[in-house]
C-alpha positions as CSV (number, residue, x, y, z in Angstrom):
1,M,13.2,-1.0,17.8
2,S,14.1,1.7,15.3
3,A,16.8,1.3,12.6
4,A,18.8,4.3,14.1
5,P,19.2,6.2,17.3
6,V,16.3,8.5,18.1
7,M,16.1,11.6,20.2
8,T,12.6,12.9,20.9
9,L,11.6,16.5,21.9
10,D,8.0,16.8,23.1
11,G,6.1,19.7,24.6
12,P,3.6,22.5,23.9
13,G,3.8,24.9,21.0
14,G,6.0,27.9,21.5
15,A,8.3,26.3,24.1
16,G,11.2,26.2,21.7
17,K,11.4,22.6,20.9
18,G,11.4,23.2,17.1
19,T,14.3,25.6,17.3
20,L,16.3,23.2,19.5
21,A,15.4,20.2,17.3
22,S,16.6,22.0,14.1
23,A,19.9,23.1,15.8
24,L,20.6,19.6,17.0
25,A,19.8,18.0,13.7
26,R,22.3,20.3,12.0
27,E,24.9,19.7,14.6
28,L,24.6,15.9,14.6
29,G,23.9,15.6,10.9
30,W,20.7,13.6,11.7
31,S,17.3,13.7,10.0
32,L,14.6,15.9,11.5
33,L,11.0,15.0,11.9
34,D,8.6,17.8,12.6
35,S,5.6,15.8,13.4
36,G,3.5,18.9,13.9
37,A,3.9,19.6,10.2
38,L,2.1,16.4,9.3
39,Y,-0.9,17.4,11.4
40,R,-0.7,21.0,10.0
41,L,-0.8,19.5,6.5
42,V,-4.0,17.7,7.4
43,G,-5.3,20.9,8.8
44,L,-4.4,22.8,5.6
45,L,-6.0,20.2,3.4
46,S,-9.2,20.2,5.6
47,L,-9.5,23.9,5.2
48,R,-8.9,23.8,1.4
49,R,-11.4,21.0,1.0
50,D,-13.9,22.3,3.6
51,L,-13.8,19.1,5.7
52,D,-15.4,18.9,9.1
53,A,-14.1,16.4,11.6
54,E,-17.6,15.9,13.0
55,V,-18.9,14.7,9.6
56,T,-18.2,10.9,9.0
57,D,-17.7,11.2,5.3
58,D,-15.3,14.2,5.8
59,L,-13.4,12.2,8.5
60,D,-13.0,9.3,6.0
61,A,-11.7,11.7,3.4
62,A,-9.2,13.2,5.8
63,V,-8.0,9.7,6.9
64,N,-7.4,8.8,3.2
65,A,-5.6,12.1,2.6
66,S,-3.4,11.5,5.6
67,R,-2.3,8.2,4.3
68,A,-1.6,9.5,0.9
69,L,0.3,12.8,1.7
70,D,2.8,13.5,-1.0
71,L,5.2,15.5,1.2
72,V,8.9,16.4,1.2
73,F,11.0,18.0,3.9
74,E,13.9,20.0,2.5
75,P,16.7,21.7,4.5
76,D,16.2,25.4,4.9
77,R,18.9,28.1,4.8
78,G,17.6,29.3,8.1
79,D,16.9,27.4,11.3
80,G,14.4,24.8,10.0
81,Q,13.2,23.1,6.9
82,R,10.9,23.7,4.0
83,V,7.8,21.6,3.6
84,R,6.4,20.7,0.2
85,L,3.0,19.1,-0.4
86,D,2.3,17.8,-3.9
87,G,5.3,19.9,-5.0
88,E,3.9,23.1,-3.5
89,D,6.0,24.9,-0.9
90,V,3.5,25.2,2.0
91,T,6.0,26.1,4.8
92,D,4.4,29.4,5.5
93,A,0.9,28.3,4.8
94,I,0.9,25.6,7.5
95,R,2.1,28.1,10.1
96,E,-1.0,30.3,9.8
97,D,-3.2,30.5,12.9
98,A,-6.2,29.1,11.1
99,V,-4.2,26.1,10.0
100,S,-2.8,25.6,13.5
101,A,-6.3,25.6,15.0
102,A,-7.5,23.1,12.4
103,A,-4.5,20.9,13.0
104,S,-5.2,20.7,16.7
105,K,-8.8,19.7,16.1
106,W,-7.9,17.0,13.7
107,A,-5.1,15.7,15.9
108,V,-7.6,14.6,18.6
109,Q,-9.1,12.2,16.0
110,P,-7.8,8.6,16.8
111,R,-8.1,7.6,13.1
112,I,-6.0,10.5,11.9
113,R,-3.3,9.7,14.5
114,E,-3.3,6.0,13.5
115,A,-3.0,7.0,9.8
116,L,0.1,9.0,10.5
117,L,1.8,6.6,12.9
118,A,3.7,4.4,10.5
119,R,4.8,7.3,8.4
120,Q,6.4,9.0,11.4
121,R,8.3,5.9,12.4
122,D,9.6,5.5,8.9
123,F,11.7,8.6,9.5
124,A,14.0,6.7,11.9
125,Q,16.9,6.1,9.5
126,P,20.7,6.1,9.9
127,P,22.6,8.0,11.1
128,G,19.8,9.1,13.5
129,L,16.6,11.0,14.0
130,I,15.6,14.1,15.9
131,A,11.8,13.8,16.4
132,D,9.9,17.0,17.4
133,G,6.3,16.8,18.5
134,R,3.8,16.2,21.2
135,D,3.8,12.4,21.6
136,M,7.1,11.4,20.1
137,G,8.5,9.9,23.3
138,T,5.2,8.5,24.7
139,V,3.7,6.9,21.6
140,I,5.6,7.2,18.3
141,F,9.1,6.3,19.7
142,P,8.6,4.8,23.2
143,D,12.0,3.2,23.0
144,A,13.8,6.4,22.0
145,D,17.4,6.6,23.2
146,L,17.0,10.1,24.7
147,K,13.7,11.8,25.5
148,L,13.2,15.5,26.3
149,Y,10.1,17.5,27.3
150,I,10.5,21.1,26.4
151,T,8.1,23.5,28.1
152,A,7.6,27.1,29.0
153,S,4.8,29.2,30.7
154,A,1.8,30.1,28.6
155,E,2.6,33.8,29.1
156,E,6.1,33.3,27.8
157,R,4.9,31.4,24.8
158,A,2.2,34.0,24.0
159,N,4.8,36.8,24.1
160,R,7.1,34.8,21.8
161,R,4.3,34.3,19.3
162,F,3.3,37.9,19.5
163,A,6.9,39.1,18.9
164,Q,7.2,36.6,16.0
165,L,4.0,37.9,14.3
166,S,4.9,41.5,15.0
167,A,8.3,41.0,13.3
168,L,6.4,39.9,10.2
169,D,4.2,43.0,10.3
170,V,1.2,40.8,11.1
171,D,-1.5,42.4,13.1
172,A,-1.7,40.3,16.3
173,N,-3.5,40.5,19.6
174,L,-1.6,39.3,22.6
175,G,-4.7,38.5,24.6
176,R,-6.2,36.4,21.9
177,I,-2.9,34.5,21.3
178,Y,-2.7,33.8,25.0
179,R,-6.3,32.5,25.1
180,E,-5.7,30.3,22.1
181,I,-2.6,28.8,23.7
182,L,-4.5,27.9,26.8
183,E,-7.3,26.4,24.7
184,R,-4.9,24.3,22.7
185,D,-3.0,23.2,25.8
186,A,-6.3,22.0,27.3
187,R,-7.3,20.1,24.1
188,D,-3.9,18.5,23.8
189,A,-3.6,17.5,27.4
190,S,-7.2,16.1,27.7
191,R,-7.5,14.1,24.5
192,E,-8.1,10.4,24.9
193,V,-5.4,9.4,22.4
194,A,-1.8,10.4,23.0
195,P,-2.4,13.3,25.4
196,L,0.3,15.9,25.8
197,K,2.5,14.9,28.7
198,P,6.1,14.1,29.5
199,A,7.2,10.5,29.0
200,V,8.0,9.0,32.4
201,D,11.7,8.8,31.4
202,A,11.9,12.2,29.8
203,H,14.2,15.1,30.9
204,V,12.0,18.1,31.5
205,I,13.5,21.4,30.3
206,D,11.7,24.7,31.1
207,T,12.8,27.4,28.7
208,T,10.9,30.3,30.4
209,G,13.1,33.4,30.6
210,E,16.0,31.5,28.9
211,T,17.9,32.3,25.7
212,V,18.0,29.7,22.9
213,A,21.7,29.4,23.5
214,A,21.3,28.6,27.1
215,S,18.6,26.0,26.5
216,L,20.7,24.4,23.7
217,E,23.7,24.1,26.0
218,R,21.6,22.3,28.6
219,V,20.4,19.8,25.9
220,R,24.0,19.4,24.5
221,C,25.1,18.2,28.0
222,L,22.5,15.4,27.8
223,V,23.5,14.6,24.2
224,S,27.1,14.5,25.2
225,E,26.4,11.9,27.9
226,K,25.1,9.7,25.1
227,G,28.4,10.0,23.3
228,W,26.7,11.6,20.2
229,I,28.9,14.7,20.3
């Protein structure tokens, strides 16, 4: 049992759960846990320290680093939050494609997931927590008060990512983005520990072809039923 009400949003990358989670956290005045950021931090550290998950000593080092992460989540003026690691603002760095790929590979390691388990649960503090991730409702907060599974087609998610990168003047290849999304989905869904899947009691929301406002309104209806708004 957590010390505060918890709402979980799970689902694949690019489905919109992060945007929805941030909006709900602001509206409710609750804390926000971006669990993916924790794994991205491990991915960033592994690249900076040249760690390989297949090498035992490197895995030991990554586990120790995961337990000792000196991180701070700060409210952002935009839709999300800033992430600081050892005082350094790494918000943009952990969103790079290379870091995303590294994070996905480290996330399949049971020892890494175990090292980050308690830290994630510690985020459940009054007045409440919005937890965004891939196993929030199935593993981290199995007794959450409200569970959502936010999804969208791979094509939709690839187009969103392509548009996002293009807006930042980043040279992007839509076909490559699409293939990487399929590969990550396959890894996340087939891993032995905490595979990506909806909790049995989760409300599934498909955001394909839907505006953020429309998706948010659907979620608000579920939140309203809980009496939180």
